[in-house]
N, C-alpha and C positions, 0 to 999 in steps of 0.2 A: 504494500500500500504506500502510495506517495501522497503527502499532505503538504500543500503549498499555502502559506499564510499570506493573505492579501490584507495588509494592515489598514489600508485606506477604507475598504468596505467592511472591515471587521468580519471577514469571512475566511473559511478554509475551502480550498479547491482540491478535490480528492479524486484519485484514481485508485480503485480497490479491486483486488482479485481475491476471491474466496473459493477454496477447494473444499467441497462438502461431501462427506460420506454418510450414507444412511445407516446409522448404527442402531436403528430400531428393529423390531421384529416384524414390521409391516411395511408394505410398499407405501410411498407417499406421493400425492398428486400435486402438491404445491409446496413452495418454500415460504417461510414467514421470517421477515426481518424486523428487528426493533429499530426504529428511527426516532428515538426519544427527543432528539433536538427539535423535531417538528412539532412536538407537543406545545411549544411556545407560540406557534403560528396563529392560534385561534383562541379567542377569549372564552369560547364555550367547549373547549376540549376537556377531557377528564381532569387535566391539570388546572385549567381555568376554573372549572366547577369546584375543585377542591379549594382553590384560593378564595372563591366567593363564599363557600361554606365557612371558612375560617376568617372571614372579614379582612382578607388581604386586598387592599384597595389598589395598590400601585400597578398590579398586572392588568386589571380591567381598564385602567386609565392610560396605559402605555401605548405608544405608537407601534405600528407594524415593524418599523426598523428596530425599535428597542427589544421587541419580543423575540425576534429571530425565527428562522425556518430552515427547511431543507428543500433544495431544488434538485431533483434527479433528472439528469439529461440523457442517460443511456444505461440500459441493463442488457447484457448479453449472457445467454446461457449456452455454454459450449460453443462460443463464438457466433451464435445466432441471436439477432435482435429479438427481444421478447416483450410482450405486454406485461404490465403490472398495474396494480391498483392499491389504494389505501383501504384498510378494513373498515367496514361500516361501524360507526360509533367509536372507532379507534384510529384516529387520523395519524397517529404516530407508529402505526404498524403497517408494513408493506407486504403485500401478498403477490407472489409470482406463481402463476398457474403453469405447470409443466406440460409440455406436449405429450409426453409419455410418463407413466408412473416410474418413479425411481425405486428399484427393488432394494431389499436389505443388502448391505455391504457394497452396494454400487455407489460410484462417485459422480460428481458433476462439478463443473467450474463456472463461477459467476464472475463477470467483469462489470463493474459499476463505476460510473462517473457522476459525481454530484457535488453540489456546493452547500456548505453549512454557513448560514448567516448566524453569527454567535449572539445569543441573547445577552441583555444587560444583567450583570450579576446581582442587581438589587432584588430580584425575585427569589432566587434560591441560594445566592452567594457563589454559584458556579456560573461562569460566563466571562464577559468583558467588563473590566473596571479600570478606568483611568490608565490605559496603556498596558494593562495586564490581562492575560487570559488564563483562567483556571478551568479546566474541563474534565469531566468525568463520564466515561462511557458515552461519548457523543457520536461515535461513528455508527454507520449501519452495521448491524451484527445479526447473525442468525439467532433466532429465538431458541430457547431450551426445547429439546425434543425428548419426549417420553419413550419408553420401550414399546408402547402400543402405537407409535407413529403419530402422536398428536403434538403439535407445537403449542407452546404457551402463549396466550394472548394477554399481555399485561401492558397497560398504558402507563406512561409516566405520570405519577401523582406526587412527585417530590418526596419519595420515601427511600430513595437509594436502594431499590430492590429489583433492579433490572434482571430479567431471567434470560441471560445470554447462554448460547451454547459454549462449551469449553473448546478452545482452539488448541490443537496439538502444537502449533507453532504460529507465532505472530512476527512479521517483519514490517517495520514502518520506517520510511524515510521522510523526515520533516525538512522542508525547505522554508527557511525563515529569513527575514532581513538580518543583515550582518550585525546590527546593533542590538539584536535580541539574544537572550539565552533561554534554554529550555531545560526543564527538570521533568523527568518521566519515571514512572514506576517500572518500566521495562529495562532490560539490560543494555547498556551502552555498547555499540559496536565500533562505529567510526564517525569522524567528522571531516568534511571537505569544504573548504571555503573558496568563494569566488569574489569578484569585486564588490558585489552588492548583497549577496546572499551566502548562506552556508547550509549545507545538507548534513543533518545529523541522523544517523541510523541507529535504530533500537531493535531488539529482538527478545522474544521470550517463548517459553514452552508451557503447555498445559495450563492455560490461564484464560479467564473470561473478563478480566478487569483492566481497563486502560485509563490511567489518570495522568495528566501532564499540566505543567504550568509554563507559559511563555511570557517573559518579562524582560524589560531592558536592563534592569539591575537585578541580578540574581539574589533573591532574598533567602535562599535555602542554604543551610549548613549541612555538611555531611559528617556523620559519625559512624564508625565501622568497628565491629569486634569480630570475634570468631564465628558468631552466629549469622549476622546479617549486616547490611549497610542501611542506615537510616538517613534520609534526607528530610530536614524539617525546617520550617520557618515559624514554629510555635512561638508566640510572642511572650517575652517576659524580660523587661529591661533591668530588673533588680537582682538578677543572679548572673554570675560570671560564666564564661565559656567552659571553664574547668568544672564548675558545679553542674552545668548542663550535661557535660560528657559523663560525669559520674552517675547522675540520675538516669540518663538514657541507657548506659551500660548495665546498670542495676536492673532496670525494668525489662530490657531485652532479654537478659539472662534469666530473670524470674519467669517470664512468660515461656521461654524455651524449656525451662526446667519443669514447668507445670503442664504445658500443653504440647511441647515437643517442637523440634526444628521443622521448618517447612522448606520446600524446594526453592521458593522465591529468594533471590539474592539481595533484593532491595525493597524497602517499604517507604512510601512517602507519608509524612505526618505533617499536614498543613494546618495553619491557623484556621482556615475555613472548615476543615474536618472537625476541629474542636468546636467552632462556633455553631455548626449545624447540629452537633450532638454534645452539648456541654455537660459538665457535671453540675446538675442543678442543686443549689443550696447556698449556704452563706459564703462559700468561696467565690461566688459571682459578684460579691460586693466590690466596689472600687477599692484599689490597693490601699488608699489612705484610711479606709474603714475596715479593712479585712482583719479578722482576729486570728488568722493563720500565718505561719512563717512563709516567707516568699518561696523557699525551697520546697516546702510541702505543697504549695499551690501549683508550682510548675510540675512537681512530681505527679499529682493527681490528674492534672490536665493531660500530661503526656501519656500516663497510664491509660486513661479513657480513650484518647485518640489512637494510640498505638494498638490497643486491643481491637478497636473498631476496624482498622485497616489490616491488621494481622488476620482477623477472622474473615474479612471480605476476600483476602488473598487465599485463604486456606480452605474455606468451605465451599463446596460445589452443590449446595442445597438450593431449593427454591425459597429464597429469603422471604418472599411475600407470604407464601403459604406456611412455611415452617420457621417463622421468625423467632419463635420461643427458644429454639436451639441456639441461635446466634446470641440472643439477649441473655439467656441463662449462663452461657459460657462466659460472656463478658463480665456480667455483674458478679457472678460467683468468684471469679479470679480477682476482681477489684476488692470484694469484701475480704477475701483471704489475705490479699496483699496488705490491707490496712491492719488486720488482726496481727499479722506477723511482723510488720515493720513499724507500725504506729499504734500499738495497743492502748496507749494512754490518751490518744487524741479524742477530744470531746466534740460533740456536735456543733457547739458554738465556739470552739477553739479557746483562746485565752480569755474570752469574755466571761467564762465561768469562774475565773479566779477572783473577780471583783466581789467585794462584800455585798454590793447591791443585788447581785444575781445568784448568790450562793444558795438562797432558799428555794430557788426554782429548779424543778426537775429538768428543765431545758439545759441547765448548766452541768448537770450530772450525766446526761445521756451520752452514750458513746457515739462516735462519729458514724458507725455503721447503722445506728438505729434509725437514721433518716430514711433508709430504704423502706422500712416497715411503715413509718408514718406517712410517707408520700404515697405508698400503695393504699393505706387506709383512708387517705384523703378522698380517694375516688370511691372506695367501697362504702364509706359512710354516706356518700351522696347518692348511692345506688347508681353509680355511673361506671363501675368496674366491669370489665369484659373478660371473657375467656382468653387466655394468652395463646390458646390453640387456634383462635380465629385468624382468618386471613388478614394481613396487615392493613390493607386499604379499608377494612371495615371498622377499624379502631378510631375512636375520637383522639384528637391530637395529644391530650395529656396522657392517655393510656399508651399511645404509640411511642411517645418519646420518653415518658417517665414511669408512670405507675405500672404498666404492663411489663416493662423491662425489669423493674425492681422486684415485682412479684416473681418473675421467672428465676432470678437469682436467689430469692428468699426460699422458694419451695425446694430448689435443688440443694440448698444448704441444709434445710430441714430434713430432706431425704437422706443426705449424707450423715447427719447426726443420728437419725433413726437406725440406718443400716449398720453404721459403725464399722464398716469394712473397707472404706476408701474406694468403694466401687464407683461412686459418682465421678471422682477425679480421674480414675483409671479409664472410665468410659469416655470422658471428654477427650482424653489423649488418644485413645484408640480410634475415635471417630475422626479426629484430625488426620491420622495416618491413612484411614480408609479414603478420605477425600483427596488424597494426593493422586490417586489413580482411578477414581470412580466418581460419577455423578451420583449423589446420594439424596435420601429423603428421610422423613421422620421414622419410617419403618426400620431403616438401617440403624438409626440411633437407638430406638427402643430395643431392638434385638441385642445390641451391644450391652446396653444397660442391664437388661434382664439376664444376659449370659454371665455378667460379672457379679451377680449376687445370688445367693441361695434362697432368698425370700421372694414371695409373691408380691409384686409391686404394681399389679394391674390397677389397684385403687388409686395409685399416684397419677396415672395418666387420665383415668376416667374422671376423678374428682377434682384434680388440681390443674391439669393442663387443659382439658376440654370442658371445663365447667367453671362458672364464676360463682357458684354457690358458696356461701361463707362457711368458715370453720368457727364454731363457737361452743366450747365446753364450759361447764360451770359446776360448782359445788351446790348441792341442794340441801336436803335434810340431814340432820345429825341426830344420832340416837346414842345416849350415854347409859351405861350401867355402872355398877360399882367397880367392875374390872376392865371394861372395854368401852371403846368409842367406835361407833359405826358411822362412816361418812359416805354419802352417795354422790357420785359424779354423774352429771347429766349432760346428754348431747342435745343442744338447742337448735341444731341445724338438721338438714335432710341428708347430709353426707357423712360417711364414716371414715376417719383417718386416725392413725395412731396419735396418742396424746401422752406427754410425759407428766408424771406426778412426783413431787419431791417432798420429803419430810424434813422439817426444821426443828431443831432442839438447841436452845441457848445460842441462837443465831448461827448454828452450824448445820450444814446439809448432812443428814443422817443417811438418807438413801435417795436414789433417783431411779425410777423404773418407767418403762413404756407400757401403756395399755393400748393394745392394737385394735380392739373391736368393740368399741362402745357404741352400739346402735341406739340405745335409749338411755339406760342408766346402769351403773356398776357400783356396788357397795364395797368399801374397804373397811376392814376391822383392825384396830390397833389396841394394845394395852393402854389403860386409862391415862397414865402419865408418861407414855413413851415419847410423845411429840408435843411441841407447842403450836405448830402451824403446819398446814399443808398448802402447797403451791402447785398449780397447774402451769405448764409451759414456762418454767422459771428462767430458761435461757432465752426466751422470746424468739426462738428460731421458727416457731410455728406462726404463720401469718393469720392470726386469729382476728375475727371481726371485733371482738370486745374481750378485754382481759380484766375488766372491773370485778368480775365474779370469779376470779381465779385464785382467790385467797380465802382460806378457812382457818380461823383461830380456834384452837382446841382448848383454850382456857379463857375464861371471862365471858362477857356478853357478846351477842351476835354483832352489835354495832362496832365492836372493836376489830372486826375483820378489816374494816377500812376506816380508820380514824378521819375526822374532819381536818382539813388543812385550808387555811386562808392565804390567798396570794393577791398581790396588786396586779391589775390589768389582766394578762393572759399567760398561759403556760402550756406546755405539752401535756397531754393526758397522762396522768400518773395513776396506774391501776391500783396502786397500794392505798390510795386515799380517796375520800370523798372531797373533791376540790370545790371550793367556793371562792369566786373572784370578786374583788371589790374595785370599783373604778370611780374616781371623782369625775363628774361631768358638769359642764355648764351649758345650758340651753337658753332660749330667749323667746318670749312673745311680749307684745305690747302691754298686756294687762298684768302679767306676772313679773315683768322685768327680767332680770337675770334669774334663771332657775338653777339653783345649785343643788346637785344631786349626788348621792352615793349609791351607785348601782351594784347590786349583788346578783350574781348569776352563776350558772354552772357550765358556761360555754367555753370549751377548750379550743385549740386550733383544729380539732376534728369535730365533725358533726355528731350530735347525739340524738337518739330517738326521743328522749324527753329533755326539754329545755325549759328553764324558768328564768325570769328576770324581775327582780324587785327593785324599784327605783324611788325610794322616798326622797323628797326634794323640799327645798325652802324657796318660797317666792319672795324675792327681795322687794318688789314693789308693794305687795300686800302684807309682808311680814307674817306670812302664814305658811302652814305645811301644805304641800301639794304632792303629786307623784303619780306613778303608774306601776302596774305589774302585769305580767303575762305568763301564761303556761301553755306549752305547745307540745303535742305528741305526734310523731311521725310514724305511721305504719307503712313500712316499705314492702313493696311486692316486686319480687325479681322475675325477670322473663315474662312480664305481663305489660300490656299496653296501659292498664291502670297501675302505674308504678308507685303511686304514693297516695295514702289517705291521711290527711292531717286533721287533728282535732285541736281547737284553740279556745282559750278563755283569756280575755284581757280586759283590763279596766284602766281608766285614767281619771284624774281629778285635777283640773286646772281652771283658770278663769277665762271666760269667753267674752267678757266686757268688763268695764271698770267696776271692781268691788262685787262681782257676781261670778260664782264658780259653777262648773258643771261636773256631774259624775256620769261617766259613760261606761257601760259594761257590754262587751261583745262575747257571744259564744258562737262558734262556727265549726263547720265541717267542710273540707275541700277535697275534691277528687282530681288528681292530676294524671293526665294521659300523655303518652308519647309513642312514637313508632318503635318497633322492636329494633330497627336499625338506629342505633344511638347517634350516628353521624347526621341524621336528619335533624334539622333545627325546628321541626314542627312540634308544637305543644298545644294541648287543650286542657281546660280547667273548668270544673263545675263546682260551685260553692253555694253553701246555704248558711244563713246567719240570722241570729236573733240579736237585735241591738236594743239596749235599754238606755234612755237618756233622762237625766234629772237635772234641771237647771234651777239655779237660784233666781228669784225675781229681781228685776232691776228697773228703776225709773227711766233708764235710757232705752229700754226696749220699745218697739213699735206699739203704741197704745191701741192701734186698730187690729193687732194680731189676735187671732182666736186660737192660735197654736198652744196646746198645753205645755207647761214647763216640764211635766213628767209624762213620758210616753214610751211605748215599745213599738218596734217595727220589725217586720220579717222581710228578708230579701233573698233572692236566688239569682245567680248569674252564670253565664256560660261565656268562655272566651276561647278564641283560636288564634294562634300566632305562628307565622312562618317567616322569620327574619333571615335575610342573607345580605351579603355586602352589596350585590348588584340590584336586589329588589327585596321588598318586604310586604307582607300582607297580614292584616289583623282584622278580626271580627269579634264583636262582643255584644251581648244582649242581657238584659236583666229585668226583673220584676221586683217591686217593693210595695209592701202593704202595711198600713197601720190603721188605727181607728179613724184618723183624720184624713188619710190620703191613700190612693192606690195609683201606681204609675208603671209604665213600661218604657224602656229605653233601648236603643240599638245604635251601635257605632261600627263603622267600617273605615279602615285605613289602608292606604296603598302608597308605596314608595318605589320609584324606579330610577336607577342610575344608568344613563345611556353611555355609549362608547365614547362620545365626545366630551364626557365629564359633566354633562348637563343632568341635573337631577330635579325631579318633580315629586311632590308629595300631595296626596289627597286624603281628606278626612271628612266623613259624612256622619252627622248625628241626627237622630230623630227620637223624639220623646212625646209621650201623651199621658195625661192624667185620666184615669177612669172615673175617679171621684176625688173631690178636694173640698174639705170643709173649712180650710183656712187659706184663702186665695192670696193673702198678703205674705205669708211665710213659706208656703209650699209652691214653688215656681221654678221653672227652668231659667237659667241665666245665660244671656248672650255672651258676656265677657267675664262672668264670675258666678260660680254656683252658689246657691243659698246655703247648701251644706247643712241641712237640718240634722243629719246624723253624725255630724262632726267627724267626717272621714278624712278631710284634707288638712294639710299642715300649713294653715295660714298663720302668719305672724301677727296679724291684726284682723281677725275674722269678722269683727263687727264694724269695721271702718268703711265708710262710704266716701270719705275725702282724705287727703293727706298722703304722705309717702307710703304707708302700709296698704292703702287701698290700691296702690299701683302694682302690688304683687299679683302675678297671674299664674294660675294653674290651668293647663289646657284640659278643660272638662266641659261637658254639655255643649253650649254654643261655640266655644272656642274662639270668640272674637277677641281682638286685641285693643280696639278703641273702646272708650267708655261712651256708650250711647245713652240718650235720654230714655227712661222707662225700658230698661233692657231685659225685663222679666216677662215670662209667659206662664200663666197658671192653667192653661188648657192644652196647648201643644206647641211644638217647635221642631223645625228641621233646618239644618244649616250645612253648608259646605265650606271647608277650609282648604286653601291651596297654598303650597309653598313652591318656589322655583329658585334654583340656585343661580347666583350671579358670579361670585368669585370666592373660592375657598369657603370661609365661614359666613359670608354675606349672602343673604337670600331676600327675595321679594315674597311678600305674603298677600293674600287676598281672601276675604271672607264674605259670604253672602248667605242670607237665610230669611225664611218666612216664619212668623210666630203669631200666636193669638192668645189673648186672655179672655176670660169669660165676659160676655156682654160687650165685647169690643170687636172692631173690625180687624181683619188680618193685616199685619204690618210686615214691611220688608226692610231689611237693614243690610248694610255692606260696609266694609272698610278695607284698607290696603296700606302697605308700608314696608319698611325694611326690618329684617330679622337678623340680628347679630348672634349667631350660634357659637359663642365663644368656647364653652365646654358643654356639649349636649346634655340636657337634663340637669345640669349643675349650675351653669351661669349663662343666661341668655338675656338679650335685650330686644324689645320691640319698639320701633320708632314709627308712629302713625304718620301717614302722608295725606290720604284722602279717604273720607268716609261719609256716612249719612250726615255727619256734623259739618261737612264741607272740607275745605283745604286746611287741615289741622296744623300744618307747619307754620302757617301764617297767623295763627290765632294766639291770643295772650296765654301766658303761663304754659308754654308748650312743654316745659320740663315736667309738668304734672301729668301730662298725657302719656309719657314714656312708661311702658310696662316692663317688668323684669321677672325672671325666674332665678331664684338663688336657693340652693339646697345646702345645708350644712351637715348632711348625712354622709359619712365616709362610704357607706355601703353602696350608695348610688354611684359614686365615682369609681369604686372598685369594679363594678360590673363592666365598665368600659374596657378594662384590661383583661378580664377573665373570660369574656364571651368567646374568644377564639380558641380557648383551651377546652371548654366544657360544652 
């Protein structure tokens, strides 16, 4: 293959010869080539769809030139020009229909001429960037062929899991401008220079991976030992070249000792490799904030990136379908490396040495414990997936973090249970098998089963190909004068071995494995033999919950897990009942500064039952206020109805000067989603009983017939399907009380076009079935009446002044303040937004509405919307409305509306939506 770099057009001009032998057991009628560079050519390719699902905006807005493509000019089969086509729904896969079937063991020769326009690296970090080219498996390559004669059809979805056939020999001649240098993972052969170009030749055997970098100033350093040559530009300015050499040599030898040597003579470890697959955790903090030594940071970064490329070079598996093998090997070796080389390293590094942090479990947790916590982060959200699933079906957090960590954890657990080193032996044997064969999960499982005398079918059935949680606990205890009987209960639907340890005087007296607890098992001990029993004391088993893993055999039941108070938040510590206290300051106009001390049980992991008690002091009224809430989540796995939530909450604050309200809500919500967790589609049905009790105030509307004390029932349904390029939402609800009954419906739609123009539509319609208080119960054009106190207004009773300018987009959704903007009979409105430039938009609203005994009215408004931080900080500047040209009117500053939210949870959602 000859590859010519055209730097001016940022393209590669390629002439490629492929000699293919049918190594399957069946004749084949067509050839399939991976052309993953062409995945960038279309915004609606599987790659573009994945970017949209994960809210990656830059690809959708990029020009054709930035995205790149492949132009095939000629394909010859055995020197005869042949037709070809791109696979339906897979534009990055090329199909060549053969004139005659190719029988097993027969060969064929392809000659292909094509151009690659290199994509900008801002999409995936591979591509062109400021005079540098870093490319990975960009050339046309035959797809992986199974024994039954079927080619693999995988599109590029930015997962680094291309299923290429293994080439027995690769020869590439790169022709590049003389002022450029090239670094390649293939073996260097020769270099010939001319006046303006140079030709560099590389070769390799038994490989399917081609990675190279072309740059004017070579950023790669070369390190070589007896095992392999490493070329790396992994960035770290705070350690010397000698320190790097020592670390690299140490890790290369460690991996070779634990997994074996491989035929490859060279491995590239680039900064991009690490950035695409970083070590997620506190070591990602900026260097001036990092609690870890510089040498350790470089060591863990290089270990992660080196293992990644070592395994890509070594394993000839279908990485998309059998990714758990790759992930388990990598994470297992990383965990073992930390245990053996940095056993004292803590999760938060030297931050745990400060007096302020010593009382936190976070400061005592070992570095490797983060694997379990990050896996549980998804399991507790009911978002974990089977690690045996095909890689493209995993949500981003599972694909990049939680799934990988679970894979390493369960193999460490298996090794601990078998206690015969069979797991590590199997990893090594599988690497050897891959040197000469294309392999799959069956080969790996056969090796693992061969190396142990125990039956481990449960391991694959329950832990690889299932996402059902592991959860064991102690239940009842029975005491006699001579013995104590303790029952261990299985709270899940799967059975796996569990360890139980006996503790006496803080010393482990015994540790044994209980292999088959399907429902419950009772253990009997002499009465004073033990102080405590612990399940899963080593924490190697990835249990859903460990809070019930402790059983005190002396004293009261409550002493199983004593109460522990901590400021702010901490990791979940299963040894204690944790209560967190947090000083908070809120605000509304009538309470002034609201000084609270919040007590709750929320750790960094979700819990089925959560409570929040927040007594507070109102500075303006010099009285006590506050709120409390209790919420229980009933999670349902592998079901479209994935969560049932039960809630009870109450609040007591002031709604007007010197008059408070008490509100109590009890609710049930049903949450639905697709079984395909990558789908952003969500549905929710909720039912609520709301009770409101207001103190009377002379400032209230004297014409209002609304009772100060009342109850209301409501039910609602919502449907949401948000994506980066478009979004759709629908909601409807019914509300009834003694004084009113109403129905509402809302529809929203957002579309981002290829030219970066975005339009948003919102339709609202509401009607009252009956209404006994026409002054208080009404739909609002620009501000809801909010009789059930659902919205977070800072001055909910204000009709003039700064706080009346706060806007919450609800009901009519208008931004201008119109005269008589309420309707106590019906209302229907349309809100439109249109992008102008970045965060500047135009808006327009129009609607019809009617109150009892009045004619139908029509209102409209328009203006500028400054979307500074969506849903967090926004400004609306009216221009023209039913009121006339508002910009030319007096006191224009009083017409400006604003959205301002002081809830950190609202802002956090902007950054987490692409992961979950």
